[in-house]
VODOBA-645126 format. One record per residue (C-alpha): x, y, z. Coordinates in steps of 0.05 Angstrom, whole numbers, plus 5000, padded with zeros to 4 digits. Layout:
> X; Y; Z
...
***
This chain:
> 2418; 6881; 0103
> 2415; 6861; 0186
> 2354; 6871; 0207
> 2339; 6919; 0262
> 2328; 6891; 0331
> 2296; 6921; 0396
> 2303; 6884; 0454
> 2249; 6902; 0514
> 2275; 6892; 0583
> 2266; 6912; 0661
> 2294; 6910; 0727
> 2247; 6864; 0747
> 2192; 6810; 0741
> 2121; 6849; 0728
> 2132; 6917; 0699
> 2092; 6911; 0642
> 2150; 6884; 0594
> 2110; 6830; 0552
> 2049; 6876; 0550
> 2088; 6924; 0516
> 2119; 6877; 0466
> 2056; 6856; 0450
> 2027; 6924; 0433
> 2096; 6940; 0392
> 2087; 6880; 0359
> 2016; 6897; 0338
> 2037; 6966; 0319
> 2102; 6946; 0281
> 2048; 6895; 0235
> 2101; 6837; 0207
> 2162; 6832; 0242
> 2196; 6774; 0273
> 2179; 6763; 0340
> 2227; 6731; 0395
> 2205; 6721; 0477
> 2270; 6709; 0508
> 2244; 6705; 0577
> 2259; 6625; 0576
> 2244; 6622; 0654
> 2170; 6647; 0648
> 2154; 6657; 0576
> 2079; 6693; 0571
> 2084; 6727; 0509
> 2052; 6666; 0473
> 1995; 6668; 0519
> 1976; 6742; 0483
> 1996; 6729; 0411
> 1973; 6659; 0402
> 2025; 6642; 0354
> 2002; 6575; 0303
> 2059; 6515; 0324
> 2097; 6498; 0261
> 2157; 6454; 0308
> 2193; 6444; 0374
> 2263; 6428; 0389
> 2303; 6395; 0448
> 2348; 6436; 0482
> 2405; 6400; 0509
> 2442; 6440; 0560
> 2505; 6420; 0600
> 2523; 6348; 0602
> 2510; 6322; 0683
> 2533; 6254; 0716
> 2503; 6192; 0708
> 2536; 6124; 0761
> 2519; 6060; 0726
> 2497; 6025; 0796
> 2516; 5961; 0762
> 2592; 5980; 0767
> 2590; 6017; 0834
> 2632; 5983; 0885
> 2606; 6046; 0935
> 2677; 6071; 0947
> 2645; 6143; 0955
> 2707; 6172; 0917
> 2660; 6216; 0875
> 2623; 6238; 0933
> 2684; 6261; 0967
> 2714; 6298; 0905
> 2643; 6330; 0881
> 2648; 6412; 0916
> 2570; 6415; 0886
> 2545; 6352; 0925
> 2514; 6328; 0880
> 2528; 6262; 0890
> 2515; 6227; 0953
> 2494; 6147; 0982
> 2437; 6111; 0979
> 2443; 6034; 0987
> 2517; 6033; 0984
> 2516; 6064; 0915
> 2530; 6132; 0891
> 2465; 6173; 0866
> 2469; 6235; 0825
> 2420; 6290; 0832
> 2421; 6329; 0769
> 2398; 6386; 0795
> 2462; 6397; 0836
> 2504; 6372; 0781
> 2561; 6419; 0742
> 2578; 6373; 0700
> 2657; 6391; 0714
> 2671; 6316; 0700
> 2717; 6307; 0772
> 2675; 6251; 0794
> 2680; 6211; 0724
> 2764; 6222; 0734
> 2766; 6194; 0814
> 2713; 6134; 0796
> 2766; 6071; 0801
> 2705; 6030; 0770
> 2691; 6075; 0717
> 2623; 6072; 0742
> 2605; 6151; 0718
> 2588; 6176; 0655
> 2572; 6243; 0625
> 2505; 6251; 0586
> 2471; 6298; 0559
> 2418; 6336; 0586
> 2353; 6366; 0563
> 2342; 6425; 0600
> 2276; 6464; 0557
> 2241; 6454; 0483
> 2246; 6520; 0430
> 2192; 6523; 0392
> 2176; 6557; 0328
> 2108; 6591; 0306
> 2072; 6635; 0266
> 2029; 6689; 0297
> 1975; 6747; 0259
> 2050; 6790; 0261
> 2092; 6745; 0238
> 2137; 6692; 0254
> 2155; 6672; 0328
> 2214; 6641; 0368
> 2201; 6622; 0436
> 2215; 6573; 0492
> 2206; 6537; 0559
> 2268; 6524; 0607
> 2249; 6465; 0648
> 2244; 6483; 0717
> 2315; 6484; 0754
> 2341; 6484; 0677
> 2407; 6508; 0664
> 2442; 6547; 0608
> 2384; 6596; 0600
> 2435; 6644; 0574
> 2451; 6587; 0510
> 2385; 6580; 0498
> 2366; 6659; 0493
> 2422; 6658; 0444
> 2385; 6604; 0405
> 2326; 6635; 0396
> 2360; 6701; 0387
> 2405; 6668; 0323
> 2327; 6635; 0293
> 2295; 6700; 0298
> 2352; 6733; 0262
> 2354; 6683; 0209
> 2278; 6681; 0205
> 2279; 6750; 0187
> 2334; 6748; 0136
> 2304; 6688; 0103
> 2234; 6729; 0091
> 2261; 6794; 0089
> 2234; 6817; 0150
> 2269; 6885; 0163
> 2249; 6883; 0249
> 2249; 6822; 0302
> 2220; 6848; 0359
> 2246; 6812; 0433
> 2218; 6803; 0501
> 2270; 6795; 0539
> 2288; 6767; 0610
> 2283; 6813; 0677
> 2342; 6830; 0721
> 2412; 6830; 0687
> 2431; 6761; 0697
> 2466; 6710; 0646
> 2394; 6706; 0604
> 2385; 6786; 0596
> 2454; 6800; 0580
> 2457; 6752; 0528
> 2388; 6780; 0496
> 2409; 6846; 0497
> 2487; 6842; 0467
> 2487; 6864; 0403
> 2417; 6895; 0394
> 2399; 6955; 0359
> 2350; 6987; 0422
> 2339; 6970; 0495
> 2267; 6995; 0516
> 2273; 6988; 0586
> 2201; 6988; 0616
> 2194; 7008; 0704
> 2139; 7036; 0741
> 2140; 7090; 0790
> 2169; 7067; 0863
> 2226; 7072; 0897
> 2264; 7008; 0872
> 2251; 7033; 0799
> 2307; 7081; 0807
> 2357; 7029; 0829
> 2332; 6984; 0767
> 2332; 7035; 0716
> 2404; 7065; 0745
> 2437; 6989; 0745
> 2392; 6973; 0673
> 2433; 7034; 0646
> 2498; 7022; 0662
> 2496; 6950; 0629
> 2469; 6967; 0568
> 2526; 7024; 0574
> 2573; 6977; 0583
> 2549; 6940; 0514
> 2540; 7000; 0474
> 2464; 6988; 0467
> 2421; 7055; 0456
> 2373; 7056; 0515
> 2301; 7083; 0521
> 2249; 7088; 0574
> 2181; 7070; 0583
> 2140; 7093; 0652
> 2087; 7045; 0663
> 2026; 7057; 0701
> 2064; 7130; 0704
> 1991; 7152; 0743
> 1991; 7120; 0798
> 2046; 7160; 0833
> 2059; 7225; 0801
> 2104; 7251; 0847
> 2154; 7192; 0837
> 2141; 7194; 0761
> 2160; 7262; 0760
> 2224; 7245; 0810
> 2243; 7191; 0752
> 2242; 7248; 0704
> 2291; 7292; 0733
> 2326; 7234; 0747
> 2334; 7211; 0674
> 2347; 7286; 0652
> 2399; 7278; 0703
> 2427; 7216; 0673
> 2414; 7232; 0601
> 2367; 7175; 0595
> 2321; 7189; 0542
> 2242; 7172; 0560
> 2191; 7154; 0492
> 2133; 7138; 0534
> 2082; 7138; 0593
> 2033; 7091; 0601
> 1968; 7096; 0650
> 1944; 7049; 0696
> 1880; 7032; 0658
> 1831; 6967; 0688
> 1819; 6963; 0615
> 1889; 6945; 0605
> 1881; 6894; 0653
> 1818; 6865; 0638
> 1846; 6855; 0561
> 1903; 6818; 0587
> 1860; 6764; 0631
> 1820; 6761; 0565
> 1884; 6738; 0537
> 1880; 6796; 0488
> 1932; 6850; 0465
> 1901; 6914; 0488
> 1909; 6959; 0431
> 1846; 6998; 0431
> 1854; 7014; 0503
> 1927; 7043; 0496
> 1927; 7068; 0423
> 1938; 7134; 0435
> 2000; 7112; 0480
> 2032; 7072; 0435
> 2032; 7126; 0372
> 2072; 7173; 0411
> 2117; 7110; 0435
> 2121; 7088; 0359
> 2137; 7155; 0340
> 2195; 7169; 0384
> 2215; 7088; 0362
> 2220; 7125; 0299
> 2271; 7175; 0308
> 2322; 7106; 0330
> 2306; 7067; 0273
***
């Protein structure tokens, strides 16, 4: 039987998405954990996985010039639409941060001085936490193909869950609605959107609900720091009711939670009652 997968997402960074994920991990007990926020992974700070192994992540290919063969004709510079190639001291030089691996430069080079090489874009890690196996990764600064890396992590988490007979995968997804976020949520059994009572929240909640609806993903919402702006929280609830969005919990602002996270520990005791209520709602979905 396919394990259930819950992905926690948000419209922007800093809403409390990772903190909520860690609380759910602790609440459910044994799960397979996946940190799919590969551009800014920090779930490991709270869960402290014991390293079991790591693998290089190879993204798209990028061009490389052999200076011993380059005649300095600059045909590749003229052909590159991404401005990834410049001339330096009479030789072509590739800026791999701009290169899209389109292969045009190699094809136009009369000296066959250009080749396409696999480029390491990051590293994936397998670990073991007190709550179960964990898969996470770090994308190199400016690294490409983050959606592909997210897909690898989710596939690895699913394989681990099946091999170990663990019925639930909890995924900390990337913020926003770009390629990595879509890669993290497609095929999930439930998406939990974490938002805050602010003006931007209405836009974030609306666009995320449109994306999850397009992919047919059941969606629930949690309002974090709900007591900081009570009027805005009430407006969010009204908007949720009008849009048929299910709010499964509210989390108040507590300085003790901030202190717990600063101490790199999961604020289980500080939010015990709130997580119990969210778990009760989640049991209906699962």
